N, CA, C and O of each residue as an XYZ file, in Angstrom:
612
protein
N      37.593    -57.381    -17.445
C      38.445    -56.645    -16.780
C      37.651    -55.563    -16.531
O      37.117    -55.362    -17.622
N      37.193    -54.639    -15.668
C      36.520    -53.869    -15.154
C      37.388    -52.357    -15.269
O      38.521    -52.097    -14.865
N      36.402    -51.491    -15.972
C      37.465    -50.230    -16.296
C      37.301    -49.298    -15.110
O      36.201    -48.849    -14.788
N      38.569    -48.986    -14.390
C      38.393    -48.548    -12.831
C      37.773    -46.575    -13.200
O      37.466    -45.844    -12.259
N      37.723    -46.107    -14.627
C      38.064    -44.628    -15.022
C      36.607    -44.605    -15.363
O      36.220    -43.439    -15.432
N      35.825    -45.324    -15.559
C      34.217    -44.947    -15.973
C      33.695    -44.761    -14.713
O      33.789    -45.390    -13.659
N      32.902    -43.367    -15.185
C      31.688    -43.061    -13.800
C      30.841    -42.645    -14.486
O      30.732    -41.674    -15.235
N      29.756    -44.062    -13.964
C      28.682    -43.555    -14.122
C      27.157    -42.764    -13.806
O      26.077    -42.932    -14.372
N      27.500    -41.910    -12.757
C      27.375    -40.970    -12.112
C      27.426    -39.629    -12.301
O      28.516    -39.113    -12.546
N      25.902    -38.610    -12.193
C      25.466    -37.651    -13.294
C      25.141    -37.799    -13.284
O      24.669    -38.862    -12.881
N      24.593    -36.451    -14.005
C      23.078    -36.053    -14.985
C      23.613    -35.747    -16.500
O      24.607    -35.153    -16.918
N      22.348    -36.514    -17.239
C      23.088    -36.176    -18.726
C      22.520    -34.440    -19.012
O      22.239    -33.594    -18.164
N      22.493    -34.338    -20.419
C      22.342    -32.874    -20.725
C      20.768    -32.670    -20.837
O      20.164    -31.598    -20.840
N      20.227    -34.018    -20.932
C      18.757    -33.989    -21.488
C      18.068    -33.886    -20.086
O      16.923    -33.444    -19.995
N      18.815    -34.318    -18.943
C      17.669    -33.965    -17.540
C      18.148    -33.070    -17.377
O      17.099    -32.427    -17.429
N      19.150    -32.049    -17.135
C      19.336    -30.768    -16.685
C      18.572    -29.576    -17.267
O      18.258    -28.483    -16.796
N      18.355    -30.239    -18.606
C      17.785    -29.198    -19.690
C      16.184    -29.281    -18.647
O      15.913    -28.336    -17.906
N      15.422    -30.295    -18.723
C      14.291    -30.716    -18.254
C      13.990    -30.020    -17.423
O      12.885    -29.477    -17.420
N      14.889    -29.836    -16.478
C      14.969    -29.268    -14.607
C      14.909    -27.927    -14.800
O      14.012    -27.321    -14.212
N      15.771    -27.241    -15.589
C      15.906    -25.942    -16.240
C      14.084    -25.267    -16.934
O      13.358    -24.379    -16.486
N      13.963    -25.944    -17.827
C      12.452    -25.440    -18.154
C      11.778    -25.794    -17.046
O      10.719    -25.277    -17.402
N      11.499    -26.294    -15.896
C      10.833    -26.609    -15.022
C      11.010    -25.482    -14.282
O      10.125    -24.638    -14.141
N      11.586    -25.445    -14.025
C      12.087    -24.177    -13.282
C      11.710    -22.683    -13.848
O      11.519    -21.649    -13.209
N      11.671    -22.894    -15.104
C      10.966    -21.590    -16.342
C       9.875    -21.686    -15.887
O       9.555    -20.863    -15.029
N       8.849    -22.790    -16.321
C       7.725    -23.109    -15.907
C       7.441    -22.095    -14.369
O       6.899    -21.004    -14.192
N       7.964    -22.873    -13.645
C       7.203    -22.082    -12.422
C       7.430    -20.711    -11.893
O       6.761    -20.100    -11.059
N       8.611    -20.304    -12.598
C       9.011    -18.644    -12.176
C       8.224    -17.788    -13.035
O       7.976    -16.608    -12.789
N       7.808    -18.488    -14.141
C       6.696    -18.031    -15.127
C       5.263    -17.466    -14.493
O       4.680    -16.420    -14.778
N       4.927    -18.388    -13.643
C       3.473    -18.924    -12.751
C       4.075    -17.872    -11.671
O       3.539    -16.770    -11.781
N       4.906    -17.937    -10.813
C       5.121    -17.372     -9.163
C       5.765    -16.286     -9.247
O       6.274    -16.128     -8.138
N       6.213    -14.934    -10.308
C       6.561    -13.663    -10.533
C       5.192    -13.037    -10.423
O       4.870    -12.514     -9.356
N       4.075    -13.058    -11.808
C       3.031    -12.029    -11.170
C       2.308    -12.516     -9.997
O       1.540    -11.745     -9.422
N       2.467    -13.694     -9.588
C       1.630    -13.561     -8.059
C       2.331    -13.166     -7.251
O       1.714    -12.759     -6.266
N       3.839    -13.050     -7.162
C       4.172    -12.091     -6.116
C       4.313    -11.174     -6.514
O       4.841    -10.512     -5.621
N       4.163    -10.458     -7.549
C       3.768     -9.202     -7.791
C       2.594     -8.740     -6.879
O       2.730     -7.918     -5.973
N       1.384     -9.378     -7.225
C       0.271     -8.916     -6.885
C       0.222     -9.110     -5.155
O      -0.424     -8.469     -4.326
N       0.846     -9.860     -5.037
C       0.980    -10.315     -3.438
C       1.557     -8.829     -2.893
O       0.968     -8.405     -1.899
N       2.446     -8.141     -3.333
C       3.461     -7.270     -2.518
C       2.360     -6.171     -2.536
O       2.123     -5.625     -1.458
N       1.561     -5.730     -3.791
C       0.952     -4.502     -3.882
C      -0.148     -5.146     -3.031
O       0.454     -5.048     -1.961
N      -1.050     -5.601     -2.772
C      -2.307     -5.867     -2.110
C      -1.727     -5.752     -0.409
O      -2.462     -5.288      0.463
N      -0.231     -6.275     -0.095
C       0.638     -6.046      1.321
C       0.602     -4.406      1.394
O       0.247     -3.895      2.457
N       0.875     -3.774      0.554
C       1.051     -2.497      0.118
C      -0.636     -1.379      0.562
O      -0.527     -0.228      0.985
N      -1.743     -1.931      0.379
C      -2.845     -1.561      0.241
C      -3.420     -1.619      2.180
O      -4.380     -0.969      2.592
N      -2.701     -2.382      2.915
C      -2.499     -2.246      4.307
C      -2.469     -1.215      4.982
O      -3.259     -0.904      5.873
N      -1.472     -0.567      4.562
C      -0.764      1.181      4.979
C      -2.158      1.677      4.829
O      -2.607      2.152      5.872
N      -3.045      1.696      3.698
C      -4.116      3.015      3.301
C      -4.796      2.873      4.655
O      -4.851      3.830      5.427
N      -5.563      1.111      5.087
C      -6.274      1.223      5.835
C      -6.036      1.388      7.620
O      -6.747      1.918      8.473
N      -4.815      0.735      7.706
C      -4.693      1.249      9.275
C      -3.993      2.455      9.542
O      -3.635      2.696     10.695
N      -3.707      3.401      8.422
C      -3.689      4.418      8.732
C      -4.705      5.774      8.784
O      -4.629      6.916      9.237
N      -5.752      4.920      8.009
C      -7.029      5.347      8.542
C      -7.717      5.455      9.150
O      -8.570      6.320      9.346
N      -7.294      3.960      9.867
C      -8.242      3.701     11.036
C      -7.543      4.173     12.074
O      -8.426      4.743     12.716
N      -6.496      4.323     12.696
C      -5.699      5.706     12.771
C      -6.143      7.050     12.873
O      -6.304      7.728     13.889
N      -6.290      7.296     11.867
C      -6.719      8.705     11.723
C      -8.595      9.213     11.938
O      -9.245     10.247     12.088
N      -8.810      7.855     11.840
C     -10.722      8.223     12.360
C     -10.656      8.064     14.256
O     -11.557      8.367     15.038
N      -9.451      7.565     14.546
C      -9.465      7.844     16.045
C      -8.807      9.015     16.649
O      -8.948      9.410     17.807
N      -8.211      9.426     15.897
C      -7.557     10.831     16.354
C      -8.741     11.920     15.949
O      -8.846     12.936     16.636
N      -9.603     11.704     14.862
C     -10.525     12.925     14.490
C     -11.891     12.508     15.511
O     -12.830     13.301     15.577
N     -11.921     11.123     16.342
C     -12.687     11.108     17.336
C     -12.193     11.808     18.916
O     -12.853     12.311     19.825
N     -10.934     11.599     18.760
C     -10.622     12.418     20.040
C     -10.519     13.681     19.903
O     -10.860     14.420     20.827
N     -10.049     14.155     18.774
C     -10.107     15.571     18.638
C     -11.715     16.159     18.800
O     -12.039     17.270     19.219
N     -12.374     15.349     18.457
C     -14.192     15.719     18.707
C     -14.852     16.062     19.584
O     -15.813     16.810     19.760
N     -13.881     15.065     20.459
C     -14.338     15.446     22.185
C     -13.955     16.486     22.501
O     -14.783     17.222     23.037
N     -12.957     16.849     22.365
C     -12.919     18.076     23.024
C     -12.908     19.471     22.086
O     -12.665     20.491     22.730
N     -13.148     19.651     20.592
C     -13.875     20.741     20.030
C     -15.241     20.604     20.041
O     -15.820     21.644     20.352
N     -15.992     19.601     19.789
C     -16.871     19.283     19.555
C     -17.469     19.566     17.569
O     -18.485     19.729     16.893
N     -16.293     19.480     17.475
C     -16.468     19.180     15.968
C     -15.164     18.794     14.889
O     -14.151     19.454     15.121
N     -15.099     18.201     14.195
C     -13.734     17.509     13.222
C     -13.081     17.995     12.758
O     -13.428     19.136     12.450
N     -11.901     17.629     12.411
C     -10.813     18.660     11.991
C     -10.664     18.692     10.390
O     -10.449     17.549      9.987
N     -10.704     19.527      9.468
C      -9.743     19.297      8.241
C      -8.337     19.203      7.861
O      -7.471     19.990      8.243
N      -8.174     18.329      7.190
C      -6.318     17.277      7.190
C      -6.562     18.295      5.632
O      -7.744     18.346      5.292
N      -5.842     18.857      4.966
C      -5.185     18.787      3.646
C      -4.253     17.788      3.222
O      -3.383     17.302      3.945
N      -4.491     17.460      1.872
C      -3.876     16.210      1.545
C      -2.332     16.287      1.797
O      -1.680     17.236      1.362
N      -1.962     15.624      2.261
C      -0.318     15.048      3.019
C       0.105     13.609      2.916
O      -0.667     12.752      3.346
N       1.352     13.230      2.346
C       2.434     14.378      2.153
C       1.705     15.011      0.751
O       0.738     14.468      0.218
N       2.302     16.172      0.284
C       1.792     16.959     -0.978
C       1.813     16.345     -2.392
O       2.661     15.457     -2.490
N       1.292     16.519     -3.216
C       1.703     16.139     -4.278
C       2.425     16.192     -5.013
O       2.335     17.239     -5.654
N       3.423     15.371     -5.407
C       4.818     15.942     -5.778
C       5.080     14.916     -7.123
O       4.314     13.979     -7.346
N       6.299     15.225     -8.017
C       6.320     14.507     -8.892
C       6.184     13.015     -8.953
O       7.068     12.425     -8.330
N       4.982     11.994     -9.761
C       5.136     10.786     -9.390
C       4.249     10.783     -8.409
O       3.425     10.020     -8.914
N       3.779     11.089     -7.313
C       3.409     10.434     -5.986
C       2.097     11.204     -6.367
O       2.013     12.224     -7.050
N       0.876     10.332     -5.645
C       0.945      8.683     -5.277
C       1.352      8.693     -6.261
O       1.230      9.599     -7.084
N       2.266      7.082     -6.460
C       2.580      6.229     -7.514
C       3.089      5.092     -6.552
O       2.710      4.856     -5.405
N       3.977      4.490     -7.255
C       4.060      3.357     -7.346
C       5.607      3.063     -5.894
O       5.893      2.176     -5.090
N       6.146      4.344     -6.277
C       7.410      4.636     -5.154
C       6.694      5.326     -3.767
O       5.756      6.123     -3.745
N       7.376      4.812     -2.734
C       7.260      5.731     -1.541
C       7.873      6.561     -1.530
O       8.788      6.801     -2.317
N       7.344      7.501     -0.211
C       8.017      8.966     -0.185
C       7.634      9.128      1.515
O       6.749      8.487      2.081
N       8.602     10.223      2.206
C       8.559     10.334      3.624
C       7.876     10.835      4.267
O       8.199     12.005      4.468
N       6.651     10.396      4.941
C       5.654     11.314      5.266
C       6.420     12.536      6.017
O       7.383     12.587      6.782
N       5.671     13.358      5.526
C       5.773     15.153      5.347
C       4.505     15.652      5.760
O       3.602     15.418      4.956
N       4.117     16.408      7.007
C       3.204     17.017      7.457
C       3.827     18.367      7.268
O       3.440     19.036      8.226
N       4.625     19.118      6.481
C       5.269     20.507      7.573
C       3.648     21.424      7.754
O       3.427     22.003      8.818
N       2.943     21.448      6.976
C       1.750     22.328      7.690
C       0.831     22.189      8.879
O      -0.042     22.954      9.288
N       1.329     20.785      9.424
C       0.629     20.095     10.864
C      -0.769     19.787     10.724
O      -1.546     19.790     11.679
N      -1.258     19.387      8.937
C      -2.427     19.263      9.311
C      -2.982     18.234     10.590
O      -3.860     18.389     11.438
N      -1.928     16.997     10.264
C      -2.425     15.833     10.913
C      -1.950     15.711     12.396
O      -2.294     14.853     13.208
N      -1.059     16.790     12.581
C      -0.509     17.011     14.167
C      -1.658     17.248     15.155
O      -1.789     16.656     16.227
N      -2.623     18.360     14.571
C      -3.860     18.752     15.442
C      -4.379     17.472     16.076
O      -4.716     17.467     17.259
N      -4.459     16.228     15.203
C      -5.324     14.732     15.938
C      -4.873     13.864     15.721
O      -5.282     12.781     15.302
N      -3.139     14.567     16.216
C      -2.394     13.172     16.882
C      -2.024     12.159     16.117
O      -1.948     11.031     16.603
N      -1.703     12.429     14.652
C      -1.510     11.375     13.590
C      -0.136     12.068     13.045
O      -0.042     13.289     12.920
N       1.048     11.051     12.696
C       1.816     11.063     12.080
C       2.209      9.654     11.868
O       2.418      8.697     12.614
N       2.247      9.933     10.136
C       2.456      7.991      9.780
C       4.026      7.926      9.743
O       4.848      8.754      9.351
N       4.197      6.485     10.360
C       5.855      6.340     10.286
C       6.441      5.647      9.011
O       5.970      4.694      8.390
N       8.005      6.621      8.687
C       8.613      6.049      7.777
C       7.848      6.472      5.666
O       7.274      7.431      5.149
N       8.161      5.584      5.347
C       7.970      6.226      4.179
C       6.289      5.675      3.808
O       5.807      4.761      4.478
N       5.448      6.372      2.623
C       4.366      6.152      2.892
C       3.707      6.118      1.202
O       4.159      7.041      0.525
N       2.856      5.320      0.560
C       2.827      4.597     -0.707
C       1.024      6.007     -1.175
O       0.582      6.311     -2.282
N       0.575      6.419      0.129
C      -0.939      6.832     -0.362
C      -0.243      8.831      0.126
O       0.729      9.441      0.572
N      -1.702      9.017     -0.426
C      -1.659     10.329     -0.205
C      -3.029     10.611      0.701
O      -4.129     10.341      0.218
N      -2.879     11.276      2.303
C      -3.737     11.133      3.487
C      -5.138     12.118      3.309
O      -5.235     11.156      2.546
N      -5.751     12.594      3.265
C      -6.688     14.043      2.968
C      -7.966     13.820      4.209
O      -8.479     12.704      4.296
N      -8.336     14.726      4.958
C      -9.978     14.992      6.034
C     -10.353     16.094      5.217
O      -9.781     17.060      4.711
N     -11.867     15.481      5.269
C     -13.146     16.546      4.599
C     -13.539     16.550      5.705
O     -13.282     15.516      6.321
N     -14.188     17.464      6.352
C     -15.323     17.659      7.273
C     -15.989     18.064      6.708
O     -15.639     18.644      5.680
N     -17.883     17.939      7.238
C     -18.777     18.708      6.632
C     -18.676     20.319      7.152
O     -18.005     20.696      8.112
N     -19.520     21.180      6.269
C     -19.454     22.798      6.839
C     -19.733     22.765      8.456
O     -19.038     23.390      9.256
N     -20.905     21.906      8.838
C     -20.657     22.177     10.256
C     -20.169     21.421     11.209
O     -20.521     21.667     12.363
N     -19.443     20.558     11.003
C     -18.154     19.630     11.771
C     -18.851     18.803     11.708
O     -18.312     17.965     10.985
N     -19.972     18.390     12.087
C     -20.175     16.816     12.357
C     -20.392     15.735     11.993
O     -21.292     14.918     12.188
N     -18.977     15.780     11.109
C     -19.150     14.432      9.829
C     -17.800     14.719      9.339
O     -17.487     15.910      9.357
N     -16.787     13.740      8.832
C     -15.958     13.461      7.835
C     -15.949     12.560      7.103
O     -16.866     11.742      7.171
N     -15.099     12.435      6.329
C     -14.021     11.642      5.353
C     -13.191     11.644      5.262
O     -12.807     12.635      4.641
N     -12.137     10.736      5.681
C     -11.047     10.464      5.481
C     -10.797      9.733      4.350
O     -11.611      8.841      4.112
N      -9.618      9.922      3.372
C      -9.468      9.597      2.318
C      -7.950      9.228      2.487
O      -7.172      9.934      3.129
N      -7.548      7.907      1.770
C      -6.093      7.674      1.221
C      -6.379      7.455     -0.096
O      -7.369      6.814     -0.446
N      -5.468      8.012     -0.978
C      -5.262      7.896     -2.361
C      -3.744      7.286     -2.880
O      -2.605      7.657     -2.594
N      -4.184      6.299     -3.677
C      -2.672      6.026     -4.058
C      -2.684      5.128     -5.346
O      -3.720      4.506     -5.585
N      -1.620      5.013     -6.188
C      -1.071      4.101     -7.248
C      -0.200      3.628     -7.820
O       0.438      3.831     -8.853
N      -0.246      2.548     -6.551
C       0.546      1.165     -6.703
C       1.260      0.875     -7.400
O       2.442      0.676     -7.122
N       0.599      0.729     -8.863
C       0.915     -0.011     -9.835
C       1.588      0.474    -10.936
O       2.068     -0.039    -11.947
N       1.468      2.059    -10.303
C       1.966      3.445    -11.506
C       1.494      3.267    -12.880
O       2.213      3.466    -13.860
N      -0.072      2.783    -12.952
C      -1.155      2.884    -14.177
C      -1.195      4.732    -14.359
O      -0.548      5.448    -15.123
N      -1.802      4.940    -13.748
C      -2.114      5.963    -13.847
C      -3.982      6.232    -12.734
O      -4.722      7.126    -12.322
N      -3.862      4.938    -12.758
C      -5.709      4.886    -12.466
C      -5.302      5.034    -10.471
O      -4.503      4.325     -9.858
N      -5.839      5.743    -10.112
C      -5.453      6.332     -8.915
C      -6.858      4.854     -7.973
O      -7.815      4.287     -8.499
N      -6.361      4.747     -6.632
C      -7.179      4.019     -5.983
C      -7.896      4.852     -4.955
O      -7.321      5.940     -4.905
N      -9.015      4.803     -4.023
C      -8.907      5.551     -3.168
C      -9.972      4.799     -1.784
O     -11.053      4.277     -2.060
N      -9.519      4.857     -0.552
C     -10.214      4.257      0.320
C     -10.326      5.222      1.175
O      -9.506      6.128      1.326
N     -11.546      5.043      1.890
C     -12.397      6.242      2.404
C     -12.833      5.571      3.915
O     -13.597      4.609      3.828
N     -12.548      5.860      4.877
C     -13.575      6.081      5.753
C     -14.479      7.367      6.482
O     -14.236      8.541      6.202
N     -15.366      7.032      7.286
C     -15.939      8.072      7.264
C     -16.069      7.948      8.974
O     -15.470      7.053      9.571
N     -17.121      9.186      9.850
C     -16.944      9.328     11.220
C     -17.730      8.176     11.461
O     -17.487      7.754     12.592
N     -18.454      7.590     10.949
C     -19.192      6.343     11.497
C     -18.636      5.068     11.553
O     -18.913      4.340     12.506
N     -17.913      4.706     10.693
C     -16.582      3.645     10.326
C     -17.267      3.384      8.805
O     -17.178      2.271      8.287
N     -17.545      3.834      8.534
C     -18.438      2.697      7.259
C     -16.868      2.894      6.258
O     -16.064      3.757      6.609
N     -16.636      2.181      5.270
C     -15.524      1.916      4.417
C     -16.136      1.876      3.123
O     -17.243      1.410      2.856
N     -15.294      2.421      2.326
C     -15.272      2.320      0.884
C     -14.188      2.224      0.275
O     -13.429      3.165      0.043
N     -13.957      0.621     -0.159
C     -12.989     -0.018     -0.711
C     -13.045      0.002     -2.160
O     -14.097     -0.242     -2.749
N     -11.819      0.318     -2.846
C     -11.566      0.130     -4.183
C     -12.052     -1.718     -4.988
O     -11.342     -2.650     -4.609
N     -12.896     -1.955     -5.732
C     -12.732     -3.388     -5.898
C     -11.450     -3.754     -6.602
O     -10.878     -4.824     -6.394
N     -10.973     -2.744     -7.525
C      -9.710     -3.051     -8.192
C      -8.734     -1.712     -7.882
O      -8.614     -0.582     -8.356
N      -8.113     -2.496     -6.818
C      -6.575     -1.414     -5.952
C      -5.889     -1.273     -7.174
O      -5.566     -0.161     -7.591
N      -5.645     -2.311     -7.774
C      -4.412     -2.301     -8.609
C      -4.805     -3.101     -9.872
O      -3.984     -3.275    -10.773
């Protein structure tokens, strides 16, 4: 006689525990990699904005025969630059004169230092994406030369 109520379908507790263990191992590997990926993606902001600042400086130079100096913007606030972004705030109009304005939130603080004769400049982006207190500094010069930190985070 065949038992109509016996059901051999399904998973055993051991099989389910093995699957949970495998998922745990994969998560332990993937989560740190995901964090590093996010931090690397945020560095694209600095490179993109510095390129735009350089173009603005070149346009300013053609009209005024000198590069503009732009003070650190957004101003240093509690915890900035750090791992949290803040809205772009150029209240003093430092970057308006070169036609630059960052869109939305920024993770970096931007500044432009020009030589005394106004014939060269260094634009920098300083940030601390992982919040460890060690700030990474990206720099682009008037001739397009980059200084990119080896350890961004």
